[in-house]
ZADO-1210 file (C-alpha; in nm, 4 decimals, padded with zeros to 6 digits):
<atoms>
<atom x="11.8081" y="02.5723" z="02.7196" code="UNK" pos="1"/>
<atom x="11.6333" y="02.2805" z="02.4460" code="UNK" pos="2"/>
<atom x="11.4310" y="02.4337" z="02.1901" code="UNK" pos="3"/>
<atom x="11.0818" y="02.4699" z="02.3050" code="UNK" pos="4"/>
<atom x="11.1874" y="02.5359" z="02.6690" code="UNK" pos="5"/>
<atom x="11.0011" y="02.8390" z="02.9410" code="UNK" pos="6"/>
<atom x="11.3156" y="03.0034" z="02.7908" code="UNK" pos="7"/>
<atom x="11.2306" y="03.0809" z="02.4977" code="UNK" pos="8"/>
<atom x="11.1055" y="03.4279" z="02.5072" code="UNK" pos="9"/>
<atom x="11.2308" y="03.6990" z="02.2767" code="UNK" pos="10"/>
<atom x="10.9996" y="03.8599" z="02.0986" code="UNK" pos="11"/>
<atom x="11.0512" y="03.6628" z="01.7496" code="UNK" pos="12"/>
<atom x="10.9737" y="03.3562" z="01.9303" code="UNK" pos="13"/>
<atom x="11.2533" y="03.0948" z="01.8343" code="UNK" pos="14"/>
<atom x="11.3971" y="03.2645" z="01.5473" code="UNK" pos="15"/>
<atom x="11.7481" y="03.2602" z="01.7806" code="UNK" pos="16"/>
<atom x="11.7760" y="02.9665" z="01.9462" code="UNK" pos="17"/>
<atom x="12.0674" y="02.8560" z="01.7903" code="UNK" pos="18"/>
<atom x="12.3118" y="02.5720" z="01.8863" code="UNK" pos="19"/>
<atom x="12.5312" y="02.6211" z="02.1781" code="UNK" pos="20"/>
<atom x="12.9202" y="02.5188" z="02.1431" code="UNK" pos="21"/>
<atom x="12.9205" y="02.2130" z="02.3588" code="UNK" pos="22"/>
<atom x="12.6319" y="02.0584" z="02.1193" code="UNK" pos="23"/>
<atom x="12.5614" y="01.7459" z="02.0115" code="UNK" pos="24"/>
<atom x="12.5245" y="01.6021" z="02.3998" code="UNK" pos="25"/>
<atom x="12.5469" y="01.2133" z="02.3845" code="UNK" pos="26"/>
<atom x="12.2876" y="01.0383" z="02.5195" code="UNK" pos="27"/>
<atom x="12.1662" y="00.6842" z="02.5354" code="UNK" pos="28"/>
<atom x="11.9628" y="00.6544" z="02.1543" code="UNK" pos="29"/>
<atom x="12.2089" y="00.8836" z="02.0342" code="UNK" pos="30"/>
<atom x="12.3225" y="01.2178" z="02.0438" code="UNK" pos="31"/>
<atom x="12.0631" y="01.5282" z="02.1244" code="UNK" pos="32"/>
<atom x="12.1517" y="01.8913" z="02.0313" code="UNK" pos="33"/>
<atom x="12.2136" y="02.1272" z="02.3097" code="UNK" pos="34"/>
<atom x="12.0715" y="02.5256" z="02.2475" code="UNK" pos="35"/>
<atom x="12.1041" y="02.8399" z="02.4175" code="UNK" pos="36"/>
<atom x="11.9457" y="03.1293" z="02.3709" code="UNK" pos="37"/>
<atom x="12.0506" y="03.4130" z="02.1923" code="UNK" pos="38"/>
<atom x="11.8949" y="03.7176" z="02.2579" code="UNK" pos="39"/>
<atom x="11.9855" y="04.0447" z="02.5287" code="UNK" pos="40"/>
<atom x="11.7687" y="04.1032" z="02.8767" code="UNK" pos="41"/>
<atom x="11.5790" y="04.3855" z="02.6733" code="UNK" pos="42"/>
<atom x="11.4553" y="04.1724" z="02.4156" code="UNK" pos="43"/>
<atom x="11.2313" y="03.9317" z="02.6583" code="UNK" pos="44"/>
<atom x="10.8744" y="03.9242" z="02.6254" code="UNK" pos="45"/>
<atom x="10.5951" y="03.8753" z="02.8407" code="UNK" pos="46"/>
<atom x="10.4587" y="03.5675" z="02.7640" code="UNK" pos="47"/>
<atom x="10.1559" y="03.3587" z="02.8449" code="UNK" pos="48"/>
<atom x="10.2896" y="03.0122" z="02.9416" code="UNK" pos="49"/>
<atom x="10.0403" y="02.7543" z="03.0062" code="UNK" pos="50"/>
<atom x="10.1082" y="02.4846" z="03.3142" code="UNK" pos="51"/>
<atom x="10.0061" y="02.2041" z="03.3612" code="UNK" pos="52"/>
<atom x="10.0171" y="01.9899" z="03.7076" code="UNK" pos="53"/>
<atom x="09.9525" y="01.9514" z="04.0477" code="UNK" pos="54"/>
<atom x="09.8630" y="02.2583" z="04.3454" code="UNK" pos="55"/>
<atom x="09.8677" y="02.0887" z="04.6658" code="UNK" pos="56"/>
<atom x="09.9736" y="02.1515" z="05.0596" code="UNK" pos="57"/>
<atom x="10.3005" y="02.0291" z="05.1937" code="UNK" pos="58"/>
<atom x="10.3430" y="01.9376" z="05.5626" code="UNK" pos="59"/>
<atom x="10.6740" y="01.8811" z="05.6657" code="UNK" pos="60"/>
<atom x="10.7034" y="01.7187" z="05.9960" code="UNK" pos="61"/>
<atom x="11.0822" y="01.6570" z="06.1263" code="UNK" pos="62"/>
<atom x="11.1924" y="01.3468" z="06.3639" code="UNK" pos="63"/>
<atom x="11.4679" y="01.4352" z="06.5614" code="UNK" pos="64"/>
<atom x="11.6171" y="01.0643" z="06.5789" code="UNK" pos="65"/>
<atom x="11.6861" y="00.7702" z="06.3260" code="UNK" pos="66"/>
<atom x="11.3993" y="00.6467" z="06.1141" code="UNK" pos="67"/>
<atom x="11.6511" y="00.2867" z="06.1599" code="UNK" pos="68"/>
<atom x="11.6737" y="00.2831" z="06.5830" code="UNK" pos="69"/>
<atom x="11.3052" y="00.2279" z="06.5744" code="UNK" pos="70"/>
<atom x="11.1924" y="00.0175" z="06.2437" code="UNK" pos="71"/>
<atom x="11.3799" y="-00.3143" z="06.3121" code="UNK" pos="72"/>
<atom x="11.4445" y="-00.4455" z="05.9633" code="UNK" pos="73"/>
<atom x="11.3351" y="-00.8503" z="06.0852" code="UNK" pos="74"/>
<atom x="11.0006" y="-00.7060" z="06.1576" code="UNK" pos="75"/>
<atom x="10.8746" y="-00.5058" z="05.8260" code="UNK" pos="76"/>
<atom x="10.6145" y="-00.7491" z="05.7389" code="UNK" pos="77"/>
<atom x="10.4466" y="-00.6178" z="06.0776" code="UNK" pos="78"/>
<atom x="10.5001" y="-00.2533" z="06.0477" code="UNK" pos="79"/>
<atom x="10.3046" y="-00.0359" z="06.3428" code="UNK" pos="80"/>
<atom x="10.5752" y="00.2430" z="06.4321" code="UNK" pos="81"/>
<atom x="10.4627" y="00.6398" z="06.5977" code="UNK" pos="82"/>
<atom x="10.6982" y="00.9045" z="06.5409" code="UNK" pos="83"/>
<atom x="10.7009" y="01.2071" z="06.7597" code="UNK" pos="84"/>
<atom x="10.7768" y="01.4801" z="06.5757" code="UNK" pos="85"/>
<atom x="10.9418" y="01.8462" z="06.6760" code="UNK" pos="86"/>
<atom x="10.7595" y="02.0395" z="06.4298" code="UNK" pos="87"/>
<atom x="10.5608" y="02.1167" z="06.1376" code="UNK" pos="88"/>
<atom x="10.5719" y="02.3477" z="05.8582" code="UNK" pos="89"/>
<atom x="10.2589" y="02.3653" z="05.6191" code="UNK" pos="90"/>
<atom x="10.3716" y="02.5453" z="05.2058" code="UNK" pos="91"/>
<atom x="10.2059" y="02.6160" z="04.9421" code="UNK" pos="92"/>
<atom x="10.3311" y="02.3632" z="04.6308" code="UNK" pos="93"/>
<atom x="10.2749" y="02.1318" z="04.3849" code="UNK" pos="94"/>
<atom x="10.4816" y="02.1132" z="04.0581" code="UNK" pos="95"/>
<atom x="10.2408" y="02.3351" z="03.8491" code="UNK" pos="96"/>
<atom x="10.2252" y="02.5933" z="04.1166" code="UNK" pos="97"/>
<atom x="10.6392" y="02.5929" z="04.1807" code="UNK" pos="98"/>
<atom x="10.6891" y="02.6387" z="03.8174" code="UNK" pos="99"/>
<atom x="10.4733" y="02.9072" z="03.7477" code="UNK" pos="100"/>
<atom x="10.5558" y="03.1086" z="04.0778" code="UNK" pos="101"/>
<atom x="10.8972" y="03.0621" z="03.9406" code="UNK" pos="102"/>
<atom x="10.8152" y="03.1519" z="03.5505" code="UNK" pos="103"/>
<atom x="10.6428" y="03.4767" z="03.7485" code="UNK" pos="104"/>
<atom x="10.9350" y="03.5220" z="03.8690" code="UNK" pos="105"/>
<atom x="11.1345" y="03.5602" z="03.5172" code="UNK" pos="106"/>
<atom x="10.8702" y="03.8035" z="03.4309" code="UNK" pos="107"/>
<atom x="10.6261" y="03.5409" z="03.2263" code="UNK" pos="108"/>
<atom x="10.3102" y="03.5446" z="03.2760" code="UNK" pos="109"/>
<atom x="10.1964" y="03.1840" z="03.3486" code="UNK" pos="110"/>
<atom x="09.8216" y="03.0633" z="03.3633" code="UNK" pos="111"/>
<atom x="09.8073" y="02.7149" z="03.5768" code="UNK" pos="112"/>
<atom x="09.5990" y="02.4842" z="03.5058" code="UNK" pos="113"/>
<atom x="09.4946" y="02.2611" z="03.7919" code="UNK" pos="114"/>
<atom x="09.2020" y="02.0995" z="04.0277" code="UNK" pos="115"/>
<atom x="09.1390" y="02.1888" z="04.3938" code="UNK" pos="116"/>
<atom x="08.9841" y="02.1674" z="04.6759" code="UNK" pos="117"/>
<atom x="08.7054" y="02.3539" z="04.8866" code="UNK" pos="118"/>
<atom x="09.0381" y="02.4058" z="05.1133" code="UNK" pos="119"/>
<atom x="09.1770" y="02.6429" z="04.8133" code="UNK" pos="120"/>
<atom x="09.0994" y="02.9681" z="04.9567" code="UNK" pos="121"/>
<atom x="09.4443" y="03.0286" z="05.1418" code="UNK" pos="122"/>
<atom x="09.6164" y="02.9137" z="04.8671" code="UNK" pos="123"/>
<atom x="09.4280" y="03.1632" z="04.5794" code="UNK" pos="124"/>
<atom x="09.4695" y="03.4132" z="04.8243" code="UNK" pos="125"/>
<atom x="09.8577" y="03.3558" z="04.8015" code="UNK" pos="126"/>
<atom x="09.8360" y="03.3382" z="04.4247" code="UNK" pos="127"/>
<atom x="09.7125" y="03.6657" z="04.3843" code="UNK" pos="128"/>
<atom x="09.9675" y="03.8090" z="04.6338" code="UNK" pos="129"/>
<atom x="10.2120" y="03.6609" z="04.3617" code="UNK" pos="130"/>
<atom x="09.9887" y="03.7657" z="04.0953" code="UNK" pos="131"/>
<atom x="09.9609" y="03.4468" z="03.9163" code="UNK" pos="132"/>
<atom x="09.6701" y="03.4003" z="03.7168" code="UNK" pos="133"/>
<atom x="09.4361" y="03.0815" z="03.8991" code="UNK" pos="134"/>
<atom x="09.1516" y="03.1341" z="03.5756" code="UNK" pos="135"/>
<atom x="09.2183" y="02.8345" z="03.4495" code="UNK" pos="136"/>
<atom x="09.2121" y="02.6431" z="03.8057" code="UNK" pos="137"/>
<atom x="08.8991" y="02.4440" z="03.8868" code="UNK" pos="138"/>
<atom x="08.7631" y="02.4048" z="04.2376" code="UNK" pos="139"/>
<atom x="08.5684" y="02.0999" z="04.3421" code="UNK" pos="140"/>
<atom x="08.3897" y="02.1428" z="04.6857" code="UNK" pos="141"/>
<atom x="08.3511" y="01.7906" z="04.7632" code="UNK" pos="142"/>
<atom x="08.7181" y="01.6913" z="04.7914" code="UNK" pos="143"/>
<atom x="08.9839" y="01.8528" z="04.9612" code="UNK" pos="144"/>
<atom x="09.3052" y="02.0034" z="04.7482" code="UNK" pos="145"/>
<atom x="09.5676" y="01.7548" z="04.6560" code="UNK" pos="146"/>
<atom x="09.8381" y="01.7149" z="04.9911" code="UNK" pos="147"/>
<atom x="10.1495" y="01.5536" z="05.0389" code="UNK" pos="148"/>
<atom x="10.2859" y="01.4748" z="05.4233" code="UNK" pos="149"/>
<atom x="10.6509" y="01.4115" z="05.5060" code="UNK" pos="150"/>
<atom x="10.8231" y="01.3161" z="05.7938" code="UNK" pos="151"/>
<atom x="11.2122" y="01.3632" z="05.7966" code="UNK" pos="152"/>
<atom x="11.4073" y="01.1940" z="06.0077" code="UNK" pos="153"/>
<atom x="11.8340" y="01.3887" z="06.1539" code="UNK" pos="154"/>
<atom x="11.9491" y="01.1703" z="05.8504" code="UNK" pos="155"/>
<atom x="11.7381" y="01.2896" z="05.5988" code="UNK" pos="156"/>
<atom x="11.5616" y="00.9703" z="05.5144" code="UNK" pos="157"/>
<atom x="11.1812" y="01.0787" z="05.4671" code="UNK" pos="158"/>
<atom x="10.8709" y="00.8889" z="05.4497" code="UNK" pos="159"/>
<atom x="10.6041" y="00.9994" z="05.2034" code="UNK" pos="160"/>
<atom x="10.2137" y="00.9807" z="05.1872" code="UNK" pos="161"/>
<atom x="10.0100" y="01.1842" z="04.9459" code="UNK" pos="162"/>
<atom x="09.6704" y="01.2435" z="04.9192" code="UNK" pos="163"/>
<atom x="09.5910" y="01.2933" z="04.5789" code="UNK" pos="164"/>
<atom x="09.2083" y="01.4790" z="04.6381" code="UNK" pos="165"/>
<atom x="09.1172" y="01.7316" z="04.3326" code="UNK" pos="166"/>
<atom x="09.3831" y="01.6211" z="04.1595" code="UNK" pos="167"/>
<atom x="09.2016" y="01.2873" z="04.0211" code="UNK" pos="168"/>
<atom x="08.9461" y="01.5592" z="03.8234" code="UNK" pos="169"/>
<atom x="09.2615" y="01.7254" z="03.7003" code="UNK" pos="170"/>
<atom x="09.1565" y="01.6107" z="03.3117" code="UNK" pos="171"/>
<atom x="08.8428" y="01.7738" z="03.4194" code="UNK" pos="172"/>
<atom x="09.0456" y="02.1480" z="03.3504" code="UNK" pos="173"/>
<atom x="09.0425" y="02.1375" z="03.0205" code="UNK" pos="174"/>
<atom x="09.2885" y="02.2927" z="02.7839" code="UNK" pos="175"/>
<atom x="08.9754" y="02.2856" z="02.5533" code="UNK" pos="176"/>
<atom x="08.8554" y="02.5420" z="02.8050" code="UNK" pos="177"/>
<atom x="09.1271" y="02.8119" z="02.7911" code="UNK" pos="178"/>
<atom x="09.0309" y="03.0717" z="02.5335" code="UNK" pos="179"/>
<atom x="09.3977" y="03.2546" z="02.5907" code="UNK" pos="180"/>
<atom x="09.6336" y="03.2585" z="02.3508" code="UNK" pos="181"/>
<atom x="09.9714" y="03.0408" z="02.4272" code="UNK" pos="182"/>
<atom x="10.3042" y="03.0786" z="02.3098" code="UNK" pos="183"/>
<atom x="10.4480" y="02.8102" z="02.5378" code="UNK" pos="184"/>
<atom x="10.3060" y="02.5247" z="02.7927" code="UNK" pos="185"/>
<atom x="10.4591" y="02.2696" z="03.0383" code="UNK" pos="186"/>
<atom x="10.2719" y="01.9020" z="03.0882" code="UNK" pos="187"/>
<atom x="10.3788" y="01.8316" z="03.4793" code="UNK" pos="188"/>
<atom x="10.3570" y="01.5594" z="03.7629" code="UNK" pos="189"/>
<atom x="09.9337" y="01.4915" z="03.7494" code="UNK" pos="190"/>
<atom x="09.6684" y="01.2601" z="03.7625" code="UNK" pos="191"/>
<atom x="09.7611" y="01.0080" z="03.4366" code="UNK" pos="192"/>
<atom x="09.4259" y="01.1575" z="03.2261" code="UNK" pos="193"/>
<atom x="09.5211" y="01.4320" z="03.2730" code="UNK" pos="194"/>
<atom x="09.8705" y="01.4371" z="03.1979" code="UNK" pos="195"/>
<atom x="09.7991" y="01.2438" z="02.8664" code="UNK" pos="196"/>
<atom x="09.4945" y="01.4387" z="02.7475" code="UNK" pos="197"/>
<atom x="09.6490" y="01.7811" z="02.7983" code="UNK" pos="198"/>
<atom x="09.9596" y="01.6728" z="02.6373" code="UNK" pos="199"/>
<atom x="09.7349" y="01.5773" z="02.3449" code="UNK" pos="200"/>
<atom x="09.5679" y="01.8507" z="02.3104" code="UNK" pos="201"/>
<atom x="09.8233" y="02.0772" z="02.3114" code="UNK" pos="202"/>
<atom x="09.9490" y="01.8816" z="02.0512" code="UNK" pos="203"/>
<atom x="09.6402" y="01.9193" z="01.8575" code="UNK" pos="204"/>
<atom x="09.6715" y="02.3244" z="01.9336" code="UNK" pos="205"/>
<atom x="10.0273" y="02.3180" z="01.7673" code="UNK" pos="206"/>
<atom x="10.1227" y="02.5111" z="02.0958" code="UNK" pos="207"/>
<atom x="10.5042" y="02.3942" z="02.1768" code="UNK" pos="208"/>
<atom x="10.5289" y="02.2122" z="02.4830" code="UNK" pos="209"/>
<atom x="10.7342" y="02.0766" z="02.7272" code="UNK" pos="210"/>
<atom x="10.6370" y="01.7570" z="02.9315" code="UNK" pos="211"/>
<atom x="10.8281" y="01.6314" z="03.2422" code="UNK" pos="212"/>
<atom x="10.5794" y="01.3962" z="03.4862" code="UNK" pos="213"/>
<atom x="10.8624" y="01.3560" z="03.7114" code="UNK" pos="214"/>
<atom x="10.7392" y="01.1617" z="03.9792" code="UNK" pos="215"/>
<atom x="10.4325" y="01.0617" z="03.7917" code="UNK" pos="216"/>
<atom x="10.6347" y="00.9004" z="03.5456" code="UNK" pos="217"/>
<atom x="10.5499" y="00.5369" z="03.7206" code="UNK" pos="218"/>
<atom x="10.1920" y="00.5768" z="03.6492" code="UNK" pos="219"/>
<atom x="10.2356" y="00.5834" z="03.2782" code="UNK" pos="220"/>
<atom x="10.2963" y="00.2785" z="03.0072" code="UNK" pos="221"/>
<atom x="10.6084" y="00.2923" z="02.7730" code="UNK" pos="222"/>
<atom x="10.3696" y="00.3683" z="02.5069" code="UNK" pos="223"/>
<atom x="10.2233" y="00.6550" z="02.6516" code="UNK" pos="224"/>
</atoms>
């Protein structure tokens, strides 16, 4: 793993991160050293990791046909279609929550920093059952939790819609308000202002931080 990644959880932190045999992987701008963690499983410590990003509900629908049979290429300028779906499943999702869940399985202590809405109750109970801390999650009662709606056809083509909801105010969940000591942090896809402000605040605090905007990358400019 790269230096500063969540795998860097030996009790003496980064002192055991050493170049791997396949170091110096080629990149477009030159070379990049590749690191691996040189420690035994018995040395892995319980590490506190802040995870900034989205917490959302995912609604997954299946259309048992091909979109191509219903969307006419020469009529997309006047698109008006409806799909009769055969299944609907709702999952607890969001980038930060997914990362935190898997970090918890690895034995780390993730702290989610995110914004959610008035319908957060069932999700909160799920986080509690999986012993994932949510003291960094801010609840806004006047909006709903972010939600994604996806319809998938039988060829795995997808049509997505995303309701931003409370994520538009994710910057109000502030790094400065987190008093717990942090060994690592992850800034993942979120509202634009939240991604920028959280990254800058963690840099000022001196916390080693992994930044992965993923599907939020298009909303950032080159300089950002």
